[in-house]
C-alpha positions in Angstrom: -77.8 43.8 305.7 -75.4 44.9 303.2 -76.2 48.0 301.2 -75.1 49.2 297.9 -73.0 52.0 299.3 -69.7 50.5 298.3 -70.6 49.9 294.6 -71.8 53.4 294.3 -68.7 54.9 296.1 -66.3 52.5 293.9 -68.2 54.0 290.9 -67.8 57.4 291.7 -63.8 56.7 292.3 -63.6 54.9 289.0 -65.6 58.1 287.3 -63.0 60.5 288.9 -59.9 58.3 287.7 -61.4 58.0 284.3 -61.9 61.9 284.2 -58.3 62.3 285.6 -57.1 60.3 282.9 -58.9 61.9 280.3 -57.9 65.3 281.4 -54.2 64.6 282.5 -52.7 62.4 279.8 -49.8 64.0 278.2 -50.1 65.2 274.5 -48.4 63.3 271.8 -49.1 61.0 268.9 -50.4 58.3 271.1 -52.7 60.3 273.6 -55.8 58.9 272.5 -54.4 55.4 272.8 -53.0 55.9 276.1 -56.2 57.5 277.4 -58.4 54.8 276.0 -56.1 52.2 277.7 -56.3 54.0 281.0 -60.2 54.4 281.0 -60.8 50.7 279.8 -58.5 49.4 282.4 -60.4 51.5 285.0 -63.7 50.3 283.6 -62.5 46.6 283.7 -61.3 46.7 287.0 -64.4 48.3 288.4 -66.7 45.9 286.6 -64.3 42.8 288.1 -64.5 44.2 291.5 -68.4 44.7 291.5 -69.2 41.4 289.9 -67.0 39.7 292.6 -68.4 41.9 295.5 -72.2 41.3 294.4 -71.4 37.5 294.0 -70.4 37.4 297.5 -73.6 39.3 298.6 -76.1 37.4 296.7 -74.6 33.9 296.1 -76.2 31.4 293.4 -75.9 28.6 295.6 -76.4 29.0 299.3 -74.2 27.2 301.5 -75.4 23.8 303.0 -74.8 23.4 306.3 -74.6 19.7 308.0 -75.9 18.8 311.2 -73.0 16.9 312.2 -70.5 18.8 314.7 
């Protein structure tokens, strides 16, 4: 049985990347825009991966097996 460990592990990695983006964005007039773009990108990528992973673990429609071989 699959666990939620990969989802939580990737969440921790995403939070770490978002923190790194917030701390290490170079100073300048567009610092907030760049930081926000990085953080939104990381969040969107994580959500897309998580939805795809969870959809494979728990599909809405189960496979139909035919009796023929």
